[in-house]
Residue frames relative to the residue before (quaternion, step in Angstrom):
aa qw qx qy qz dx dy dz
M 1.0000 0.0000 0.0000 0.0000 0.00 0.00 0.00
T 0.3729 -0.7234 0.5402 0.2142 3.57 -0.91 0.92
S 0.3391 -0.7335 0.5487 0.2143 3.56 -0.84 0.94
S 0.6428 -0.5283 0.3796 0.4043 3.57 -1.23 0.38
I 0.5792 0.5748 -0.3762 0.4389 3.59 1.19 -0.46
D 0.7209 0.4428 -0.2354 0.4784 3.59 1.03 -0.85
F 0.5444 0.6562 -0.3897 0.3482 3.59 1.22 -0.39
K 0.1672 -0.7678 0.6130 0.0819 3.56 -0.90 1.01
P 0.4371 -0.7000 0.4909 0.2793 3.63 -0.62 1.02
Y 0.0480 -0.7668 0.6400 0.0134 3.53 -1.23 0.62
Y 0.4769 -0.6876 0.4837 0.2567 3.58 -1.28 0.05
A 0.1943 -0.7502 0.6233 0.1047 3.52 -1.21 0.70
V 0.1661 -0.7371 0.6472 0.1017 3.56 -0.98 0.92
I 0.1205 -0.8027 0.5838 0.0164 3.56 -0.50 1.25
F 0.0856 -0.7913 0.6052 -0.0170 3.54 -0.63 1.25
T 0.0482 -0.7935 0.6060 -0.0273 3.57 -0.48 1.27
S 0.0560 0.8400 -0.5323 0.0892 3.59 -0.73 1.01
I 0.1985 -0.6997 0.6692 0.1522 3.49 -1.43 0.38
M 0.3468 -0.7665 0.5103 0.1782 3.55 -0.74 1.10
K 0.2101 -0.7249 0.6296 0.1843 3.53 -1.29 0.46
N 0.7870 0.0532 -0.0062 0.6146 3.56 1.23 -0.51
H 0.0142 -0.7913 0.6105 -0.0301 3.58 -0.68 1.08
D 0.0852 0.8147 -0.5628 0.1110 3.57 -0.09 1.30
D 0.7323 -0.4047 0.3011 0.4576 3.57 -1.31 -0.02
E 0.6150 0.5583 -0.3466 0.4359 3.58 1.04 -0.75
Y 0.6207 0.5308 -0.3376 0.4680 3.59 1.04 -0.77
G 0.6664 0.5158 -0.3011 0.4464 3.57 0.86 -0.96
Q 0.6537 0.5046 -0.3016 0.4765 3.56 1.00 -0.83
M 0.6555 0.5051 -0.3101 0.4680 3.58 0.98 -0.85
A 0.6293 0.5362 -0.3349 0.4520 3.59 0.99 -0.80
I 0.6511 0.4981 -0.3117 0.4804 3.59 0.96 -0.84
Q 0.6511 0.5209 -0.3097 0.4570 3.58 0.93 -0.92
M 0.6738 0.4918 -0.3049 0.4596 3.61 0.90 -0.89
T 0.6298 0.5276 -0.3347 0.4614 3.59 1.01 -0.77
Q 0.6773 0.4843 -0.2915 0.4709 3.59 0.90 -0.91
L 0.6677 0.5013 -0.3009 0.4608 3.58 0.97 -0.86
A 0.6299 0.5433 -0.3405 0.4382 3.59 0.94 -0.82
K 0.6297 0.5635 -0.3277 0.4226 3.58 1.02 -0.81
T 0.6872 0.4763 -0.2829 0.4700 3.60 1.15 -0.50
Q 0.5660 0.6321 -0.3763 0.3721 3.60 1.25 -0.21
P 0.5355 -0.6113 0.4669 0.3486 3.60 -1.03 0.74
G 0.7984 0.2959 -0.2316 0.4705 3.55 -0.97 0.90
Y 0.4954 0.6506 -0.4355 0.3764 3.62 1.25 -0.09
L 0.1543 -0.8149 0.5559 0.0552 3.56 -0.95 0.95
G 0.7769 -0.2773 0.2008 0.5284 3.61 1.04 -0.60
F 0.2245 -0.7677 0.5935 0.0891 3.53 -1.40 0.14
E 0.0036 0.7629 -0.6465 0.0113 3.56 -1.13 0.78
T 0.0289 0.8108 -0.5836 0.0352 3.58 -1.05 0.71
A 0.0113 0.7571 -0.6532 0.0052 3.54 -1.28 0.56
R 0.0126 -0.8087 0.5879 -0.0130 3.57 -1.04 0.77
N 0.0756 0.6922 -0.7159 0.0505 3.46 -1.16 0.95
E 0.7980 -0.0590 0.0785 0.5946 3.60 -0.52 -1.10
I 0.7512 0.2138 -0.1123 0.6143 3.54 1.14 -0.78
G 0.2491 -0.7563 0.5855 0.1525 3.56 -0.96 0.87
I 0.0638 -0.7674 0.6371 0.0341 3.53 -1.10 0.77
S 0.0216 0.7783 -0.6251 0.0559 3.55 -0.70 1.13
I 0.0782 -0.7968 0.5991 0.0055 3.54 -0.88 0.98
S 0.0705 -0.7627 0.6415 0.0433 3.54 -0.86 0.99
Y 0.2696 -0.7735 0.5634 0.1073 3.54 -1.12 0.81
W 0.0644 -0.8187 0.5680 -0.0549 3.53 -0.89 1.07
E 0.5582 -0.6250 0.4407 0.3219 3.56 -1.16 0.64
T 0.8289 0.0578 0.0381 0.5551 3.58 0.91 -0.95
M 0.6134 -0.5196 0.4404 0.3997 3.54 -1.31 0.24
D 0.6003 0.5561 -0.3588 0.4491 3.62 1.08 -0.63
A 0.6326 0.5223 -0.3301 0.4669 3.60 1.00 -0.79
I 0.6347 0.5160 -0.3211 0.4773 3.59 1.02 -0.80
H 0.6545 0.5163 -0.3098 0.4573 3.58 0.88 -0.93
N 0.6697 0.4998 -0.3025 0.4584 3.58 0.89 -0.93
W 0.6387 0.5109 -0.3261 0.4740 3.60 1.01 -0.75
K 0.6511 0.5203 -0.3228 0.4486 3.59 0.91 -0.86
Q 0.7339 0.4234 -0.2229 0.4821 3.60 1.06 -0.74
H 0.4160 0.7035 -0.4795 0.3194 3.63 1.23 -0.01
A 0.5650 -0.6617 0.3742 0.3207 3.60 -0.78 1.07
T 0.6862 0.4682 -0.2960 0.4714 3.61 0.86 -0.86
H 0.6363 0.5146 -0.3200 0.4774 3.57 1.07 -0.72
L 0.6111 0.5416 -0.3447 0.4631 3.61 1.06 -0.70
L 0.6362 0.5112 -0.3247 0.4780 3.60 1.01 -0.78
A 0.6491 0.5092 -0.3190 0.4664 3.61 0.94 -0.85
Q 0.6277 0.5284 -0.3337 0.4642 3.60 1.01 -0.78
Q 0.6612 0.5089 -0.3049 0.4592 3.58 0.91 -0.92
L 0.6699 0.4851 -0.3003 0.4752 3.59 0.89 -0.90
G 0.6060 0.5638 -0.3467 0.4413 3.58 1.05 -0.71
Q 0.6851 0.4732 -0.2778 0.4791 3.56 0.92 -0.92
E 0.7176 0.4623 -0.2564 0.4534 3.58 0.94 -0.87
K 0.8418 0.2678 -0.0778 0.4621 3.58 0.87 -0.94
W 0.8424 0.3377 -0.1162 0.4036 3.55 0.69 -1.08
Y 0.7827 0.3609 -0.1860 0.4718 3.60 0.90 -0.81
Q 0.3319 -0.6926 0.6097 0.1958 3.50 -1.11 0.84
Y 0.7830 -0.0315 0.0912 0.6145 3.55 1.10 -0.87
Y 0.1454 0.7630 -0.6297 0.0115 3.53 -1.26 0.49
K 0.1194 -0.7474 0.6486 0.0802 3.49 -1.34 0.41
V 0.1736 -0.7649 0.6137 0.0900 3.55 -1.09 0.81
R 0.0493 -0.7686 0.6378 0.0076 3.54 -0.96 0.95
I 0.1294 -0.7672 0.6231 0.0798 3.58 -1.01 0.80
C 0.0388 -0.8239 0.5620 -0.0627 3.52 -0.65 1.21
K 0.3497 -0.6871 0.5893 0.2415 3.55 -1.16 0.61
V 0.2372 -0.7575 0.5956 0.1230 3.57 -0.82 1.05
E 0.1076 -0.8327 0.5431 0.0118 3.53 -0.51 1.23
R 0.7825 0.0924 -0.0450 0.6141 3.54 1.29 -0.28
E 0.0384 0.7818 -0.6223 0.0094 3.54 -1.17 0.61
Y 0.0660 0.7606 -0.6458 0.0013 3.51 -1.29 0.42
E 0.1198 -0.8066 0.5771 0.0442 3.55 -1.17 0.46
F 0.2806 -0.7213 0.6095 0.1716 3.51 -1.36 0.24
G 0.7908 0.3198 -0.2354 0.4658 3.56 -1.08 0.71
């Protein structure tokens, strides 16, 4: 177990969305973005869930890592396609995680 003394804060990018169109191309792009994000410096992990509202959270070491991911050319294309084709609504929140704990 990591003590609070050893804990290093990190960042969470929370992407909340409502789809207008969910096609095979979207699914392929989502897989591609997940695989590409894993190769980026500062990437720590990813979690997602979707029903009527989708929530995807990516975890990063620094704000610079988040900025670099947002500006990645392939990610920029995915963002553009998301606005044009797939999303009715989305919101992005960036949070600093200063503490965590879990059960199980």
